[in-house]
TORPA-4810 file (N, C-alpha, C, O; in nm, 3 decimals):
<nodes>
NODE_1_13.207_13.377_3.707_13.158_13.268_3.631_13.078_13.335_3.499_13.001_13.431_3.506_Y
NODE_2_13.112_13.267_3.388_13.041_13.310_3.267_12.886_13.289_3.285_12.842_13.202_3.360_P
NODE_3_12.809_13.367_3.217_12.658_13.358_3.247_12.616_13.240_3.163_12.682_13.198_3.068_S
NODE_4_12.495_13.186_3.207_12.428_13.088_3.141_12.396_13.117_2.998_12.409_13.033_2.909_L
NODE_5_12.351_13.250_2.977_12.321_13.292_2.844_12.434_13.285_2.740_12.416_13.253_2.622_Y
NODE_6_12.556_13.319_2.795_12.675_13.308_2.715_12.715_13.159_2.679_12.771_13.126_2.575_S
NODE_7_12.678_13.077_2.780_12.704_12.932_2.746_12.610_12.889_2.636_12.653_12.823_2.542_H
NODE_8_12.481_12.926_2.645_12.375_12.878_2.561_12.398_12.942_2.417_12.367_12.878_2.316_L
NODE_9_12.447_13.056_2.409_12.468_13.129_2.284_12.592_13.081_2.219_12.598_13.097_2.097_Q
NODE_10_12.700_13.021_2.284_12.827_12.984_2.233_12.805_12.877_2.125_12.871_12.881_2.022_N
NODE_11_12.713_12.783_2.148_12.670_12.694_2.051_12.757_12.575_2.023_12.701_12.469_1.997_G
NODE_12_12.885_12.582_2.027_12.956_12.465_1.993_13.059_12.413_2.104_13.106_12.300_2.092_D
NODE_13_13.091_12.489_2.203_13.184_12.450_2.305_13.137_12.491_2.452_13.085_12.600_2.479_R
NODE_14_13.161_12.394_2.538_13.127_12.439_2.682_13.246_12.498_2.741_13.343_12.531_2.673_D
NODE_15_13.240_12.511_2.881_13.345_12.577_2.948_13.473_12.503_2.948_13.582_12.561_2.952_R
NODE_16_13.460_12.384_2.943_13.588_12.291_2.929_13.643_12.287_2.788_13.754_12.237_2.769_C
NODE_17_13.576_12.335_2.692_13.619_12.333_2.550_13.571_12.213_2.473_13.614_12.188_2.360_G
NODE_18_13.477_12.135_2.541_13.432_12.013_2.476_13.301_12.049_2.383_13.219_12.135_2.414_E
NODE_19_13.294_11.977_2.277_13.177_12.002_2.189_13.037_11.978_2.259_13.017_11.882_2.333_A
NODE_20_12.950_12.069_2.231_12.824_12.062_2.277_12.734_11.999_2.182_12.721_12.049_2.071_I
NODE_21_12.668_11.888_2.217_12.574_11.824_2.128_12.444_11.907_2.141_12.408_11.933_2.255_I
NODE_22_12.374_11.948_2.046_12.253_12.021_2.060_12.159_11.982_2.168_12.108_12.069_2.239_P
NODE_23_12.133_11.853_2.185_12.036_11.803_2.300_12.100_11.818_2.437_12.033_11.801_2.538_G
NODE_24_12.231_11.851_2.442_12.294_11.854_2.577_12.295_11.989_2.636_12.347_12.007_2.746_S
NODE_25_12.237_12.087_2.566_12.237_12.217_2.624_12.145_12.231_2.751_12.166_12.317_2.836_R
NODE_26_12.047_12.145_2.758_11.963_12.136_2.879_12.051_12.092_2.986_12.041_12.147_3.096_F
NODE_27_12.145_11.990_2.965_12.215_11.937_3.061_12.325_12.040_3.115_12.351_12.049_3.235_H
NODE_28_12.383_12.112_3.022_12.473_12.224_3.054_12.402_12.316_3.143_12.456_12.346_3.250_L
NODE_29_12.278_12.370_3.109_12.207_12.443_3.195_12.178_12.385_3.333_12.177_12.455_3.434_A
NODE_30_12.157_12.266_3.334_12.140_12.189_3.469_12.266_12.191_3.554_12.264_12.219_3.674_E
NODE_31_12.370_12.161_3.488_12.504_12.169_3.552_12.537_12.312_3.604_12.592_12.326_3.713_N
NODE_32_12.506_12.409_3.531_12.537_12.542_3.569_12.450_12.587_3.690_12.496_12.657_3.780_L
NODE_33_12.325_12.544_3.688_12.227_12.570_3.790_12.285_12.498_3.920_12.285_12.561_4.025_F
NODE_34_12.331_12.374_3.915_12.378_12.300_4.019_12.501_12.372_4.075_12.512_12.384_4.197_Q
NODE_35_12.595_12.421_3.993_12.703_12.496_4.049_12.664_12.615_4.125_12.712_12.641_4.236_E
NODE_36_12.568_12.693_4.058_12.529_12.803_4.136_12.455_12.779_4.264_12.459_12.861_4.356_L
NODE_37_12.386_12.665_4.271_12.319_12.629_4.392_12.420_12.595_4.502_12.404_12.635_4.618_Q
NODE_38_12.532_12.514_4.460_12.645_12.484_4.550_12.706_12.618_4.603_12.725_12.638_4.723_E
NODE_39_12.735_12.710_4.504_12.802_12.836_4.557_12.709_12.906_4.655_12.756_12.961_4.755_H
NODE_40_12.579_12.906_4.629_12.491_12.979_4.714_12.485_12.913_4.848_12.474_12.980_4.950_F
NODE_41_12.491_12.786_4.851_12.483_12.709_4.981_12.614_12.737_5.062_12.607_12.753_5.184_Q
NODE_42_12.728_12.742_5.001_12.855_12.774_5.050_12.849_12.920_5.115_12.887_12.942_5.230_A
NODE_43_12.798_13.011_5.033_12.794_13.152_5.076_12.700_13.154_5.204_12.734_13.218_5.304_L
NODE_44_12.589_13.086_5.199_12.490_13.087_5.307_12.555_13.041_5.435_12.536_13.102_5.540_T
NODE_45_12.628_12.938_5.426_12.693_12.871_5.536_12.800_12.968_5.594_12.817_12.977_5.716_A
NODE_46_12.869_13.037_5.510_12.964_13.136_5.562_12.901_13.248_5.623_12.948_13.295_5.726_T
NODE_47_12.794_13.297_5.566_12.718_13.406_5.627_12.663_13.370_5.765_12.674_13.447_5.860_L
NODE_48_12.602_13.250_5.774_12.539_13.206_5.893_12.665_13.193_6.009_12.646_13.230_6.125_N
NODE_49_12.773_13.147_5.972_12.887_13.136_6.063_12.924_13.273_6.110_12.937_13.296_6.230_L
NODE_50_12.943_13.367_6.018_12.981_13.502_6.059_12.877_13.575_6.143_12.913_13.651_6.233_R
NODE_51_12.743_13.551_6.113_12.645_13.601_6.193_12.648_13.548_6.330_12.624_13.623_6.424_M
NODE_52_12.676_13.421_6.348_12.682_13.361_6.485_12.801_13.417_6.551_12.790_13.453_6.668_E
NODE_53_12.915_13.428_6.488_13.033_13.488_6.558_13.003_13.633_6.597_13.043_13.674_6.706_E
NODE_54_12.937_13.712_6.515_12.903_13.855_6.559_12.801_13.850_6.679_12.811_13.929_6.774_M
NODE_55_12.707_13.760_6.673_12.616_13.746_6.782_12.697_13.710_6.918_12.660_13.761_7.024_G
NODE_56_12.797_13.631_6.913_12.878_13.597_7.029_12.960_13.724_7.070_12.976_13.752_7.189_N
NODE_57_13.009_13.795_6.974_13.083_13.914_7.013_12.993_14.016_7.072_13.034_14.080_7.169_R
NODE_58_12.871_14.039_7.023_12.776_14.134_7.093_12.743_14.084_7.227_12.733_14.169_7.316_I
NODE_59_12.725_13.955_7.257_12.691_13.904_7.387_12.817_13.934_7.483_12.797_13.971_7.599_E
NODE_60_12.941_13.917_7.435_13.058_13.944_7.519_13.059_14.100_7.547_13.088_14.146_7.658_D
NODE_61_13.026_14.174_7.441_13.025_14.320_7.460_12.927_14.361_7.568_12.954_14.444_7.655_L
NODE_62_12.808_14.296_7.555_12.710_14.326_7.674_12.751_14.293_7.810_12.731_14.366_7.907_Q
NODE_63_12.811_14.178_7.813_12.871_14.134_7.946_12.975_14.227_8.000_12.980_14.257_8.119_K
NODE_64_13.059_14.273_7.906_13.171_14.368_7.941_13.109_14.496_7.997_13.146_14.542_8.105_N
NODE_65_13.014_14.551_7.924_12.944_14.678_7.955_12.875_14.660_8.093_12.885_14.749_8.178_V
NODE_66_12.807_14.549_8.114_12.738_14.531_8.237_12.844_14.526_8.356_12.823_14.582_8.464_N
NODE_67_12.959_14.454_8.329_13.059_14.456_8.435_13.112_14.594_8.469_13.139_14.623_8.586_D
NODE_68_13.127_14.677_8.371_13.177_14.813_8.384_13.079_14.894_8.467_13.116_14.973_8.553_L
NODE_69_12.946_14.869_8.433_12.852_14.947_8.501_12.841_14.907_8.642_12.821_14.995_8.725_M
NODE_70_12.852_14.772_8.681_12.868_14.731_8.818_12.984_14.800_8.889_12.971_14.855_8.999_V
NODE_71_13.105_14.794_8.818_13.225_14.851_8.877_13.203_14.998_8.903_13.251_15.048_9.005_Q
NODE_72_13.132_15.074_8.815_13.112_15.217_8.839_12.995_15.248_8.925_12.966_15.365_8.949_A
NODE_73_12.919_15.140_8.977_12.813_15.164_9.066_12.687_15.228_8.998_12.603_15.291_9.062_G
NODE_74_12.683_15.207_8.866_12.573_15.260_8.790_12.455_15.169_8.783_12.341_15.215_8.779_I
NODE_75_12.480_15.030_8.782_12.378_14.937_8.764_12.258_14.950_8.872_12.141_14.935_8.837_E
NODE_76_12.292_14.975_8.992_12.186_14.982_9.096_12.102_15.112_9.068_11.980_15.108_9.078_N
NODE_77_12.162_15.217_9.035_12.079_15.337_9.011_11.986_15.317_8.889_11.870_15.359_8.891_S
NODE_78_12.038_15.253_8.781_11.942_15.226_8.673_11.830_15.132_8.700_11.719_15.151_8.651_I
NODE_79_11.857_15.022_8.784_11.752_14.938_8.823_11.645_15.009_8.907_11.525_14.985_8.896_K
NODE_80_11.703_15.106_9.000_11.604_15.184_9.076_11.519_15.286_9.002_11.409_15.325_9.041_E
NODE_81_11.585_15.328_8.883_11.495_15.422_8.806_11.396_15.344_8.715_11.298_15.399_8.665_Q
NODE_82_11.426_15.220_8.698_11.331_15.147_8.624_11.210_15.089_8.695_11.119_15.034_8.633_M
NODE_83_11.211_15.104_8.824_11.095_15.048_8.915_10.995_15.149_8.916_10.892_15.132_8.980_R
</nodes>
């Protein structure tokens, strides 16, 4: 995305090629800020979803490791050592 600075320095056209009325630069900046905010929210939602998925995978891995330890007879000896 083009920077806000480049839009404000352009002076006569916005991203869509429409003429910018001098008083409308504030609205252009507002619109760009809104777009950035929407993109940030979408990225945040994606990041949260991926973190949740990673957390689920870690839990599954912990369960599998615990199962392997039980099968190997290691779990009881570790519990005894912790006492």
